PDB file with SEQRES, HELIX, SHEET and CRYST1 records, atoms N, CA, C and O in Angstrom:
SEQRES   1 A   64  MET TRP ASP HIS ILE LYS LEU ALA ASP ILE TYR CYS ARG          
SEQRES   2 A   64  LEU SER ASP GLU GLU LYS LYS HIS GLY ASN GLU SER GLU          
SEQRES   3 A   64  SER ILE THR ASN GLN ARG ALA ILE ILE ARG ASP TYR CYS          
SEQRES   4 A   64  GLU LYS HIS ASP ILE ILE ILE VAL LYS GLU PHE VAL ASP          
SEQRES   5 A   64  ASP GLY TYR SER GLY GLY ASN PHE GLU ARG PRO GLY              
HELIX    1 AA1 GLU A   26  LYS A   41  1                                  16    
SHEET    1 AA1 2 LYS A   6  LEU A  14  0                                        
SHEET    2 AA1 2 ILE A  44  SER A  56  1                                        
CRYST1    1.000    1.000    1.000  90.00  90.00  90.00 P 1           1          
ATOM      1  N   MET A   1       0.850  -1.193  -0.010  1.00  0.00           N  
ATOM      2  CA  MET A   1       0.017  -0.005  -0.015  1.00  0.00           C  
ATOM      3  C   MET A   1       0.868   1.236   0.002  1.00  0.00           C  
ATOM      4  O   MET A   1       1.856   1.306   0.733  1.00  0.00           O  
ATOM      5  N   TRP A   2       0.499   2.218  -0.793  1.00  0.00           N  
ATOM      6  CA  TRP A   2       1.266   3.462  -0.909  1.00  0.00           C  
ATOM      7  C   TRP A   2       0.729   4.484   0.068  1.00  0.00           C  
ATOM      8  O   TRP A   2      -0.478   4.584   0.290  1.00  0.00           O  
ATOM      9  N   ASP A   3       1.646   5.244   0.652  1.00  0.00           N  
ATOM     10  CA  ASP A   3       1.244   6.411   1.442  1.00  0.00           C  
ATOM     11  C   ASP A   3       1.265   7.612   0.548  1.00  0.00           C  
ATOM     12  O   ASP A   3       2.241   7.838  -0.167  1.00  0.00           O  
ATOM     13  N   HIS A   4       0.196   8.399   0.572  1.00  0.00           N  
ATOM     14  CA  HIS A   4       0.110   9.587  -0.253  1.00  0.00           C  
ATOM     15  C   HIS A   4      -0.002  10.812   0.648  1.00  0.00           C  
ATOM     16  O   HIS A   4      -0.702  10.802   1.661  1.00  0.00           O  
ATOM     17  N   ILE A   5       0.697  11.851   0.257  1.00  0.00           N  
ATOM     18  CA  ILE A   5       0.575  13.131   0.929  1.00  0.00           C  
ATOM     19  C   ILE A   5      -0.534  13.899   0.206  1.00  0.00           C  
ATOM     20  O   ILE A   5      -0.490  14.066  -1.013  1.00  0.00           O  
ATOM     21  N   LYS A   6      -1.523  14.363   0.968  1.00  0.00           N  
ATOM     22  CA  LYS A   6      -2.648  15.094   0.389  1.00  0.00           C  
ATOM     23  C   LYS A   6      -2.442  16.562   0.672  1.00  0.00           C  
ATOM     24  O   LYS A   6      -2.331  16.977   1.826  1.00  0.00           O  
ATOM     25  N   LEU A   7      -2.392  17.359  -0.406  1.00  0.00           N  
ATOM     26  CA  LEU A   7      -2.210  18.808  -0.307  1.00  0.00           C  
ATOM     27  C   LEU A   7      -3.461  19.509  -0.854  1.00  0.00           C  
ATOM     28  O   LEU A   7      -4.129  18.997  -1.753  1.00  0.00           O  
ATOM     29  N   ALA A   8      -3.765  20.695  -0.292  1.00  0.00           N  
ATOM     30  CA  ALA A   8      -4.908  21.438  -0.770  1.00  0.00           C  
ATOM     31  C   ALA A   8      -4.685  22.935  -0.622  1.00  0.00           C  
ATOM     32  O   ALA A   8      -4.000  23.381   0.298  1.00  0.00           O  
ATOM     33  N   ASP A   9      -5.254  23.691  -1.516  1.00  0.00           N  
ATOM     34  CA  ASP A   9      -5.441  25.118  -1.352  1.00  0.00           C  
ATOM     35  C   ASP A   9      -6.862  25.295  -0.885  1.00  0.00           C  
ATOM     36  O   ASP A   9      -7.738  24.523  -1.275  1.00  0.00           O  
ATOM     37  N   ILE A  10      -7.115  26.290  -0.058  1.00  0.00           N  
ATOM     38  CA  ILE A  10      -8.505  26.524   0.382  1.00  0.00           C  
ATOM     39  C   ILE A  10      -8.950  27.890  -0.099  1.00  0.00           C  
ATOM     40  O   ILE A  10      -8.149  28.818  -0.211  1.00  0.00           O  
ATOM     41  N   TYR A  11     -10.236  28.001  -0.382  1.00  0.00           N  
ATOM     42  CA  TYR A  11     -10.821  29.230  -0.887  1.00  0.00           C  
ATOM     43  C   TYR A  11     -12.077  29.533  -0.078  1.00  0.00           C  
ATOM     44  O   TYR A  11     -12.973  28.696   0.025  1.00  0.00           O  
ATOM     45  N   CYS A  12     -12.138  30.732   0.496  1.00  0.00           N  
ATOM     46  CA  CYS A  12     -13.293  31.176   1.243  1.00  0.00           C  
ATOM     47  C   CYS A  12     -13.818  32.474   0.619  1.00  0.00           C  
ATOM     48  O   CYS A  12     -13.030  33.318   0.194  1.00  0.00           O  
ATOM     49  N   ARG A  13     -15.127  32.634   0.564  1.00  0.00           N  
ATOM     50  CA  ARG A  13     -15.652  33.896   0.056  1.00  0.00           C  
ATOM     51  C   ARG A  13     -16.826  34.355   0.866  1.00  0.00           C  
ATOM     52  O   ARG A  13     -17.446  33.572   1.584  1.00  0.00           O  
ATOM     53  N   LEU A  14     -17.128  35.605   0.753  1.00  0.00           N  
ATOM     54  CA  LEU A  14     -18.205  36.264   1.488  1.00  0.00           C  
ATOM     55  C   LEU A  14     -19.564  35.786   1.040  1.00  0.00           C  
ATOM     56  O   LEU A  14     -19.815  35.674  -0.160  1.00  0.00           O  
ATOM     57  N   SER A  15     -20.454  35.498   1.987  1.00  0.00           N  
ATOM     58  CA  SER A  15     -21.833  35.187   1.666  1.00  0.00           C  
ATOM     59  C   SER A  15     -22.632  36.487   1.664  1.00  0.00           C  
ATOM     60  O   SER A  15     -22.421  37.331   2.535  1.00  0.00           O  
ATOM     61  N   ASP A  16     -23.557  36.674   0.697  1.00  0.00           N  
ATOM     62  CA  ASP A  16     -24.383  37.876   0.643  1.00  0.00           C  
ATOM     63  C   ASP A  16     -25.201  38.102   1.911  1.00  0.00           C  
ATOM     64  O   ASP A  16     -25.472  39.246   2.273  1.00  0.00           O  
ATOM     65  N   GLU A  17     -25.591  37.037   2.581  1.00  0.00           N  
ATOM     66  CA  GLU A  17     -26.440  37.143   3.751  1.00  0.00           C  
ATOM     67  C   GLU A  17     -25.675  37.594   5.006  1.00  0.00           C  
ATOM     68  O   GLU A  17     -26.281  38.033   5.984  1.00  0.00           O  
ATOM     69  N   GLU A  18     -24.383  37.485   4.970  1.00  0.00           N  
ATOM     70  CA  GLU A  18     -23.577  37.821   6.143  1.00  0.00           C  
ATOM     71  C   GLU A  18     -23.309  39.330   6.205  1.00  0.00           C  
ATOM     72  O   GLU A  18     -23.021  39.972   5.195  1.00  0.00           O  
ATOM     73  N   LYS A  19     -23.412  39.861   7.398  1.00  0.00           N  
ATOM     74  CA  LYS A  19     -23.011  41.257   7.628  1.00  0.00           C  
ATOM     75  C   LYS A  19     -21.595  41.255   8.131  1.00  0.00           C  
ATOM     76  O   LYS A  19     -21.137  40.272   8.714  1.00  0.00           O  
ATOM     77  N   LYS A  20     -20.905  42.333   7.915  1.00  0.00           N  
ATOM     78  CA  LYS A  20     -19.503  42.449   8.341  1.00  0.00           C  
ATOM     79  C   LYS A  20     -19.424  42.656   9.869  1.00  0.00           C  
ATOM     80  O   LYS A  20     -20.213  43.398  10.454  1.00  0.00           O  
ATOM     81  N   HIS A  21     -18.458  41.985  10.483  1.00  0.00           N  
ATOM     82  CA  HIS A  21     -18.226  42.123  11.887  1.00  0.00           C  
ATOM     83  C   HIS A  21     -16.703  42.278  12.067  1.00  0.00           C  
ATOM     84  O   HIS A  21     -15.954  41.317  11.893  1.00  0.00           O  
ATOM     85  N   GLY A  22     -16.264  43.468  12.408  1.00  0.00           N  
ATOM     86  CA  GLY A  22     -14.834  43.684  12.589  1.00  0.00           C  
ATOM     87  C   GLY A  22     -14.107  43.658  11.246  1.00  0.00           C  
ATOM     88  O   GLY A  22     -14.604  44.190  10.254  1.00  0.00           O  
ATOM     89  N   ASN A  23     -12.939  43.042  11.220  1.00  0.00           N  
ATOM     90  CA  ASN A  23     -12.122  43.034  10.000  1.00  0.00           C  
ATOM     91  C   ASN A  23     -12.486  41.922   9.033  1.00  0.00           C  
ATOM     92  O   ASN A  23     -12.083  41.954   7.870  1.00  0.00           O  
ATOM     93  N   GLU A  24     -13.243  40.941   9.502  1.00  0.00           N  
ATOM     94  CA  GLU A  24     -13.513  39.779   8.646  1.00  0.00           C  
ATOM     95  C   GLU A  24     -14.935  39.320   8.907  1.00  0.00           C  
ATOM     96  O   GLU A  24     -15.375  39.320  10.056  1.00  0.00           O  
ATOM     97  N   SER A  25     -15.661  38.932   7.876  1.00  0.00           N  
ATOM     98  CA  SER A  25     -17.037  38.487   8.055  1.00  0.00           C  
ATOM     99  C   SER A  25     -17.087  37.176   8.841  1.00  0.00           C  
ATOM    100  O   SER A  25     -16.133  36.398   8.820  1.00  0.00           O  
ATOM    101  N   GLU A  26     -18.200  36.936   9.532  1.00  0.00           N  
ATOM    102  CA  GLU A  26     -18.382  35.668  10.209  1.00  0.00           C  
ATOM    103  C   GLU A  26     -18.382  34.518   9.234  1.00  0.00           C  
ATOM    104  O   GLU A  26     -17.904  33.429   9.553  1.00  0.00           O  
ATOM    105  N   SER A  27     -18.914  34.747   8.045  1.00  0.00           N  
ATOM    106  CA  SER A  27     -18.952  33.723   6.992  1.00  0.00           C  
ATOM    107  C   SER A  27     -17.558  33.203   6.683  1.00  0.00           C  
ATOM    108  O   SER A  27     -17.346  31.992   6.612  1.00  0.00           O  
ATOM    109  N   ILE A  28     -16.602  34.115   6.498  1.00  0.00           N  
ATOM    110  CA  ILE A  28     -15.239  33.727   6.188  1.00  0.00           C  
ATOM    111  C   ILE A  28     -14.641  32.953   7.355  1.00  0.00           C  
ATOM    112  O   ILE A  28     -14.007  31.915   7.163  1.00  0.00           O  
ATOM    113  N   THR A  29     -14.843  33.462   8.560  1.00  0.00           N  
ATOM    114  CA  THR A  29     -14.301  32.823   9.756  1.00  0.00           C  
ATOM    115  C   THR A  29     -14.854  31.414   9.898  1.00  0.00           C  
ATOM    116  O   THR A  29     -14.094  30.487  10.180  1.00  0.00           O  
ATOM    117  N   ASN A  30     -16.142  31.228   9.712  1.00  0.00           N  
ATOM    118  CA  ASN A  30     -16.795  29.902   9.802  1.00  0.00           C  
ATOM    119  C   ASN A  30     -16.319  28.965   8.726  1.00  0.00           C  
ATOM    120  O   ASN A  30     -16.021  27.802   9.000  1.00  0.00           O  
ATOM    121  N   GLN A  31     -16.241  29.458   7.486  1.00  0.00           N  
ATOM    122  CA  GLN A  31     -15.758  28.620   6.377  1.00  0.00           C  
ATOM    123  C   GLN A  31     -14.328  28.117   6.644  1.00  0.00           C  
ATOM    124  O   GLN A  31     -14.015  26.942   6.451  1.00  0.00           O  
ATOM    125  N   ARG A  32     -13.496  29.028   7.084  1.00  0.00           N  
ATOM    126  CA  ARG A  32     -12.096  28.694   7.382  1.00  0.00           C  
ATOM    127  C   ARG A  32     -12.026  27.581   8.450  1.00  0.00           C  
ATOM    128  O   ARG A  32     -11.276  26.615   8.314  1.00  0.00           O  
ATOM    129  N   ALA A  33     -12.816  27.747   9.496  1.00  0.00           N  
ATOM    130  CA  ALA A  33     -12.804  26.748  10.611  1.00  0.00           C  
ATOM    131  C   ALA A  33     -13.277  25.388  10.099  1.00  0.00           C  
ATOM    132  O   ALA A  33     -12.668  24.367  10.420  1.00  0.00           O  
ATOM    133  N   ILE A  34     -14.345  25.359   9.314  1.00  0.00           N  
ATOM    134  CA  ILE A  34     -14.902  24.097   8.804  1.00  0.00           C  
ATOM    135  C   ILE A  34     -13.892  23.407   7.899  1.00  0.00           C  
ATOM    136  O   ILE A  34     -13.680  22.199   8.003  1.00  0.00           O  
ATOM    137  N   ILE A  35     -13.262  24.185   7.002  1.00  0.00           N  
ATOM    138  CA  ILE A  35     -12.288  23.611   6.054  1.00  0.00           C  
ATOM    139  C   ILE A  35     -11.060  23.098   6.777  1.00  0.00           C  
ATOM    140  O   ILE A  35     -10.574  22.006   6.482  1.00  0.00           O  
ATOM    141  N   ARG A  36     -10.558  23.872   7.716  1.00  0.00           N  
ATOM    142  CA  ARG A  36      -9.365  23.434   8.460  1.00  0.00           C  
ATOM    143  C   ARG A  36      -9.624  22.195   9.274  1.00  0.00           C  
ATOM    144  O   ARG A  36      -8.771  21.312   9.362  1.00  0.00           O  
ATOM    145  N   ASP A  37     -10.815  22.121   9.879  1.00  0.00           N  
ATOM    146  CA  ASP A  37     -11.199  20.954  10.667  1.00  0.00           C  
ATOM    147  C   ASP A  37     -11.282  19.711   9.769  1.00  0.00           C  
ATOM    148  O   ASP A  37     -10.794  18.641  10.132  1.00  0.00           O  
ATOM    149  N   TYR A  38     -11.896  19.867   8.614  1.00  0.00           N  
ATOM    150  CA  TYR A  38     -11.988  18.757   7.631  1.00  0.00           C  
ATOM    151  C   TYR A  38     -10.607  18.278   7.227  1.00  0.00           C  
ATOM    152  O   TYR A  38     -10.330  17.079   7.252  1.00  0.00           O  
ATOM    153  N   CYS A  39      -9.742  19.209   6.857  1.00  0.00           N  
ATOM    154  CA  CYS A  39      -8.381  18.869   6.443  1.00  0.00           C  
ATOM    155  C   CYS A  39      -7.610  18.152   7.542  1.00  0.00           C  
ATOM    156  O   CYS A  39      -6.894  17.185   7.280  1.00  0.00           O  
ATOM    157  N   GLU A  40      -7.760  18.628   8.763  1.00  0.00           N  
ATOM    158  CA  GLU A  40      -7.071  17.996   9.902  1.00  0.00           C  
ATOM    159  C   GLU A  40      -7.555  16.569  10.076  1.00  0.00           C  
ATOM    160  O   GLU A  40      -6.737  15.675  10.291  1.00  0.00           O  
ATOM    161  N   LYS A  41      -8.835  16.326   9.993  1.00  0.00           N  
ATOM    162  CA  LYS A  41      -9.421  15.019  10.198  1.00  0.00           C  
ATOM    163  C   LYS A  41      -9.047  14.053   9.088  1.00  0.00           C  
ATOM    164  O   LYS A  41      -9.040  12.839   9.294  1.00  0.00           O  
ATOM    165  N   HIS A  42      -8.738  14.580   7.917  1.00  0.00           N  
ATOM    166  CA  HIS A  42      -8.425  13.709   6.753  1.00  0.00           C  
ATOM    167  C   HIS A  42      -6.930  13.790   6.356  1.00  0.00           C  
ATOM    168  O   HIS A  42      -6.556  13.390   5.253  1.00  0.00           O  
ATOM    169  N   ASP A  43      -6.099  14.304   7.251  1.00  0.00           N  
ATOM    170  CA  ASP A  43      -4.678  14.366   7.018  1.00  0.00           C  
ATOM    171  C   ASP A  43      -4.297  15.087   5.719  1.00  0.00           C  
ATOM    172  O   ASP A  43      -3.425  14.648   4.969  1.00  0.00           O  
ATOM    173  N   ILE A  44      -4.982  16.203   5.488  1.00  0.00           N  
ATOM    174  CA  ILE A  44      -4.726  17.033   4.308  1.00  0.00           C  
ATOM    175  C   ILE A  44      -3.942  18.253   4.766  1.00  0.00           C  
ATOM    176  O   ILE A  44      -4.329  18.936   5.714  1.00  0.00           O  
ATOM    177  N   ILE A  45      -2.825  18.518   4.076  1.00  0.00           N  
ATOM    178  CA  ILE A  45      -1.993  19.671   4.394  1.00  0.00           C  
ATOM    179  C   ILE A  45      -2.445  20.866   3.552  1.00  0.00           C  
ATOM    180  O   ILE A  45      -2.492  20.791   2.324  1.00  0.00           O  
ATOM    181  N   ILE A  46      -2.776  21.970   4.234  1.00  0.00           N  
ATOM    182  CA  ILE A  46      -3.184  23.190   3.541  1.00  0.00           C  
ATOM    183  C   ILE A  46      -1.917  23.935   3.087  1.00  0.00           C  
ATOM    184  O   ILE A  46      -1.065  24.289   3.902  1.00  0.00           O  
ATOM    185  N   VAL A  47      -1.817  24.160   1.791  1.00  0.00           N  
ATOM    186  CA  VAL A  47      -0.665  24.792   1.198  1.00  0.00           C  
ATOM    187  C   VAL A  47      -0.845  26.320   1.134  1.00  0.00           C  
ATOM    188  O   VAL A  47       0.059  27.079   1.482  1.00  0.00           O  
ATOM    189  N   LYS A  48      -2.017  26.744   0.689  1.00  0.00           N  
ATOM    190  CA  LYS A  48      -2.272  28.177   0.549  1.00  0.00           C  
ATOM    191  C   LYS A  48      -3.750  28.447   0.758  1.00  0.00           C  
ATOM    192  O   LYS A  48      -4.602  27.594   0.507  1.00  0.00           O  
ATOM    193  N   GLU A  49      -4.027  29.635   1.217  1.00  0.00           N  
ATOM    194  CA  GLU A  49      -5.400  30.063   1.497  1.00  0.00           C  
ATOM    195  C   GLU A  49      -5.733  31.284   0.670  1.00  0.00           C  
ATOM    196  O   GLU A  49      -4.962  32.242   0.614  1.00  0.00           O  
ATOM    197  N   PHE A  50      -6.903  31.242   0.019  1.00  0.00           N  
ATOM    198  CA  PHE A  50      -7.409  32.365  -0.755  1.00  0.00           C  
ATOM    199  C   PHE A  50      -8.678  32.853  -0.111  1.00  0.00           C  
ATOM    200  O   PHE A  50      -9.522  32.041   0.267  1.00  0.00           O  
ATOM    201  N   VAL A  51      -8.845  34.171   0.029  1.00  0.00           N  
ATOM    202  CA  VAL A  51     -10.040  34.730   0.676  1.00  0.00           C  
ATOM    203  C   VAL A  51     -10.554  35.919  -0.112  1.00  0.00           C  
ATOM    204  O   VAL A  51      -9.807  36.856  -0.396  1.00  0.00           O  
ATOM    205  N   ASP A  52     -11.855  35.880  -0.470  1.00  0.00           N  
ATOM    206  CA  ASP A  52     -12.535  37.014  -1.082  1.00  0.00           C  
ATOM    207  C   ASP A  52     -13.456  37.604  -0.027  1.00  0.00           C  
ATOM    208  O   ASP A  52     -14.673  37.462  -0.139  1.00  0.00           O  
ATOM    209  N   ASP A  53     -12.920  38.259   0.990  1.00  0.00           N  
ATOM    210  CA  ASP A  53     -13.746  38.872   2.016  1.00  0.00           C  
ATOM    211  C   ASP A  53     -14.144  40.235   1.573  1.00  0.00           C  
ATOM    212  O   ASP A  53     -13.304  41.034   1.160  1.00  0.00           O  
ATOM    213  N   GLY A  54     -15.424  40.516   1.652  1.00  0.00           N  
ATOM    214  CA  GLY A  54     -15.936  41.824   1.190  1.00  0.00           C  
ATOM    215  C   GLY A  54     -16.444  41.786  -0.237  1.00  0.00           C  
ATOM    216  O   GLY A  54     -16.981  42.779  -0.727  1.00  0.00           O  
ATOM    217  N   TYR A  55     -16.287  40.666  -0.911  1.00  0.00           N  
ATOM    218  CA  TYR A  55     -16.725  40.504  -2.315  1.00  0.00           C  
ATOM    219  C   TYR A  55     -17.577  39.270  -2.481  1.00  0.00           C  
ATOM    220  O   TYR A  55     -17.095  38.154  -2.282  1.00  0.00           O  
ATOM    221  N   SER A  56     -18.831  39.445  -2.841  1.00  0.00           N  
ATOM    222  CA  SER A  56     -19.743  38.336  -3.057  1.00  0.00           C  
ATOM    223  C   SER A  56     -19.356  37.612  -4.354  1.00  0.00           C  
ATOM    224  O   SER A  56     -18.762  38.220  -5.245  1.00  0.00           O  
ATOM    225  N   GLY A  57     -19.684  36.335  -4.463  1.00  0.00           N  
ATOM    226  CA  GLY A  57     -19.451  35.598  -5.685  1.00  0.00           C  
ATOM    227  C   GLY A  57     -20.278  36.136  -6.860  1.00  0.00           C  
ATOM    228  O   GLY A  57     -19.942  35.901  -8.021  1.00  0.00           O  
ATOM    229  N   GLY A  58     -21.350  36.851  -6.551  1.00  0.00           N  
ATOM    230  CA  GLY A  58     -22.194  37.464  -7.587  1.00  0.00           C  
ATOM    231  C   GLY A  58     -21.631  38.759  -8.108  1.00  0.00           C  
ATOM    232  O   GLY A  58     -22.157  39.308  -9.077  1.00  0.00           O  
ATOM    233  N   ASN A  59     -20.575  39.270  -7.497  1.00  0.00           N  
ATOM    234  CA  ASN A  59     -19.954  40.524  -7.908  1.00  0.00           C  
ATOM    235  C   ASN A  59     -18.800  40.200  -8.876  1.00  0.00           C  
ATOM    236  O   ASN A  59     -17.767  39.682  -8.452  1.00  0.00           O  
ATOM    237  N   PHE A  60     -18.968  40.492 -10.122  1.00  0.00           N  
ATOM    238  CA  PHE A  60     -17.919  40.148 -11.115  1.00  0.00           C  
ATOM    239  C   PHE A  60     -16.865  41.235 -11.205  1.00  0.00           C  
ATOM    240  O   PHE A  60     -15.944  41.112 -12.012  1.00  0.00           O  
ATOM    241  N   GLU A  61     -16.958  42.280 -10.422  1.00  0.00           N  
ATOM    242  CA  GLU A  61     -16.000  43.364 -10.391  1.00  0.00           C  
ATOM    243  C   GLU A  61     -15.029  43.202  -9.230  1.00  0.00           C  
ATOM    244  O   GLU A  61     -14.384  44.172  -8.833  1.00  0.00           O  
ATOM    245  N   ARG A  62     -14.911  41.998  -8.676  1.00  0.00           N  
ATOM    246  CA  ARG A  62     -14.043  41.815  -7.545  1.00  0.00           C  
ATOM    247  C   ARG A  62     -12.598  41.574  -8.030  1.00  0.00           C  
ATOM    248  O   ARG A  62     -12.386  41.102  -9.147  1.00  0.00           O  
ATOM    249  N   PRO A  63     -11.616  41.902  -7.187  1.00  0.00           N  
ATOM    250  CA  PRO A  63     -10.231  41.717  -7.627  1.00  0.00           C  
ATOM    251  C   PRO A  63      -9.837  40.229  -7.725  1.00  0.00           C  
ATOM    252  O   PRO A  63     -10.408  39.381  -7.040  1.00  0.00           O  
ATOM    253  N   GLY A  64      -8.872  39.937  -8.572  1.00  0.00           N  
ATOM    254  CA  GLY A  64      -8.348  38.606  -8.680  1.00  0.00           C  
ATOM    255  C   GLY A  64      -9.338  37.658  -9.257  1.00  0.00           C  
ATOM    256  O   GLY A  64      -9.040  36.474  -9.415  1.00  0.00           O  
TER     257      GLY A  64                                                      
END                                                                             
């Protein structure tokens, strides 16, 4: 049996329903926690994190 190293990039984005709280929306904070928990439980190493905080997925004028 082969051992495989599992790598992942994670992507979090703002939900339209979420209001901003402080520097980062609760939606982003919750998504990050859920993804990190999943990766930890499945031995997945997070390589890079991408965040579109403040920009909804429906906004095509967002950076990047």
